[in-house]
C-alpha positions, -999 to +999 in steps of 0.1 A: -323-236+032-341-240-001-377-230-005-390-266-007-367-281+019-385-302+046-367-299+079-366-327+103-379-303+129-387-267+121-381-248+154-389-215+137-424-227+130-428-243+164-415-213+184-428-184+162-459-176+184-437-171+215-413-146+200-429-112+208-438-122+244-404-137+250-385-107+238-405-086+262-396-109+291-359-108+281-359-071+285-375-074+320-350-100+331-321-080+316-332-048+333-339-066+366-305-083+365-318-114+382-305-140+358-302-173+378-329-193+398-353-164+404-389-156+397-393-175+364-377-206+377-401-206+406-431-201+384-419-229+360-415-254+389-450-247+400-463-251+365-445-284+361-461-297+393-495-287+382-493-300+346-475-333+354-495-339+385-465-343+408-458-328+442-423-315+436-401-303+408-366-288+404-353-270+373-317-278+364-292-271+337-300-301+314-317-335+312-283-351+317-277-332+349-312-342+360-303-379+356-270-375+374-286-357+403-315-382+405-291-411+409-271-392+436-302-384+454-311-421+457-277-427+473-264-450+446-228-455+438-197-477+443-205-504+418-242-505+422-259-518+390-287-501+373-308-519+347-314-498+316-316-499+278-289-494+251-311-480+223-312-444+236-291-413+238-259-419+258-268-395+286-286-422+305-255-444+306-232-415+314-254-405+344-250-440+357-212-442+351-206-407+365-221-419+398-197-448+399-225-472+391-226-498+364-252-497+335-266-532+328-283-532+294-315-550+289-328-558+254-360-542+240-393-555+227-395-559+189-429-543+186-427-514+210-389-508+212-392-502+249-374-521+276-384-558+275-397-562+310-397-600+307-359-599+305-353-579+337-350-609+360-324-624+337-301-594+343-307-592+381-278-597+404-270-590+441-256-556+430-287-545+412-302-515+429-323-497+404-341-496+370-337-466+347-368-467+324-364-445+293-398-439+277-384-437+242-399-419+212-428-406+233-440-441+242-445-453+277-431-486+289-451-513+307-450-496+341-473-519+361-451-549+355-419-528+361-433-514+393-442-548+406-408-562+397-391-533+414-411-537+445-405-574+447-367-570+444-365-537+464-352-517+435-355-479+429-371-467+396-357-437+378-379-426+349-364-408+319-393-388+304-372-366+282-390-378+251-424-385+267-436-354+283-473-360+293-473-395+278-494-418+300-499-454+309-532-466+323-543-429+326-513-420+347-486-397+335-452-413+331-428-398+357-452-406+385-446-443+386-411-445+400-392-429+428-379-400+407-381-388+371-361-366+348-368-346+317-350-326+292-359-292+276-335-296+247-349-274+219-365-302+198-383-318+228-421-315+231-414-287+256-382-273+241-362-244+254-340-220+233-309-237+248-303-264+274-325-271+303-339-299+324-360-308+354-365-334+381-400-344+393-409-366+422-435-370+450-410-373+478-401-342+499-369-360+511-357-368+476-364-333+462-345-318+492-315-340+484-317-332+447-319-294+454-288-297+476-268-315+449-278-291+422-270-260+443-235-263+456-246-286+484-272-263+499-309-256+492-299-219+487-269-215+465-260-182+483-257-201+516-224-195+535-224-230+551-227-258+525-240-290+540-228-316+514-205-318+484-227-307+455-222-289+421-237-262+400-267-272+379-291-242+378-315-231+351-311-195+340-340-172+340-339-167+302-347-204+296-373-205+324-391-175+310-394-191+276-405-225+290-432-207+310-447-196+278-443-229+260-454-253+287-489-239+286-493-253+251-479-288+258-513-306+260-525-289+228-492-296+209-493-332+221-528-335+207-515-321+173-487-347+174-513-374+180-534-363+150-503-362+129-493-397+140-526-411+129-520-397+094-485-412+094-498-445+108-524-448+080-498-440+053-473-465+067-499-493+069-511-486+034-475-489+020-466-518+043-440-498+062-430-513+096-437-487+123-434-484+160-466-494+179-479-479+211-485-503+240-521-511+249-535-487+275-507-463+268-509-428+253-479-416+234-465-381+234-451-388+198-418-370+202-405-385+169-419-408+143-395-437+136-400-464+109-380-496+103-367-501+067-345-526+050-322-502+032-321-472+054-290-455+040-304-457+005-337-442+015-320-414+034-301-407+002-333-404-017-347-381+009-317-359+006-321-357-032-356-345-026-345-319+001-361-339+029-342-342+062-343-374+083-325-387+113-315-419+131-326-426+167-301-443+174-274-454+149-250-470+174-264-486+206-246-474+237-230-508+244-213-507+210-199-472+214-162-468+223-170-453+258-187-486+267-165-511+249-159-531+281-196-536+289-214-569+285-227-571+250-248-603+253-285-607+248-290-574+229-300-589+196-331-568+189-314-536+200-286-542+175-310-552+147-332-521+151-302-498+152-293-509+116-328-502+102-345-475+122-352-441+106-371-411+120-392-391+095-397-353+097-425-348+123-435-318+144-465-295+151-467-272+121-456-296+094-479-291+064-500-318+048-484-312+014-450-318+031-462-351+045-475-361+011-440-354-004-423-375+023-445-405+016-444-400-021-406-405-020-410-436+001-436-450-023-414-444-053-386-463-035-408-490-020-381-516-028-360-500+000-386-506+027 
């Protein structure tokens, strides 16, 4: 890494303050030899409930596992259809497919890049059983409409809040609108671990009991001699839980920093005429990443690279156009496909310096023809 390099996300900067305390905790865990689903998992689950204002939480091995378990817990399978979006990480579709369900992709709104709720009815069939709402880029979807739609047609709602931890819609945290919600603690997330990790949250005792059974070999206690159902192994280790216990305390503060940074980026984008993602009215974003829409993305990325600036694409190939889903219905996903060709995420994280932000936008300004 060169001295003047601007990383897309600098985890060293983000996680620096936790290092000393975490290393002390590592020694305690190592010496105590309780490595799986013990003290720190329990503390973390309680912290999650308190911070996210939910009744129940369950720590698991990853955000993908959380989605798989959530669908299982709702009793879905055997060709049931789940409405979702294609402009996201492939885990959402995999979780659906691995439960023998079928993902049905709904296009997104051009302004907010969230699921276009007005198109839900068009994709509805007798086999539709649920909606998986991915609150992408930190931005909430229009949950009042989606909840009313789900209620009318007796559909479950699964919320994917991996990128929107503590984002809110009409003063209510996302993850509390639907039947069950899932989050990821992948290192770059707003609450990022130092490895994989995930969690399920919900307000139903019955659902969290089912989820716990699926995640723990078919029993609420993975050491149980008599396993009640066919489950599998998805447990968070104590090393990740201990780190997340330190970091989750700063989530609100770090989200506030992200919000302040986003205002700077918004102003610079508007000044230069750069198309940016807007946040829905009455919504509060968690600003996981900062995407822009540009005409000549690859050329701009090349200019960034020349100037030692890292950028990423969220997401380059929509799920319905990837090989794994070549047999899915590809109709009516025009905006999803257009956006995938032009979206670009800029370096953005708590700890990025003002002079680095100036450098990023200076490169864009010098290459304004590309936007």
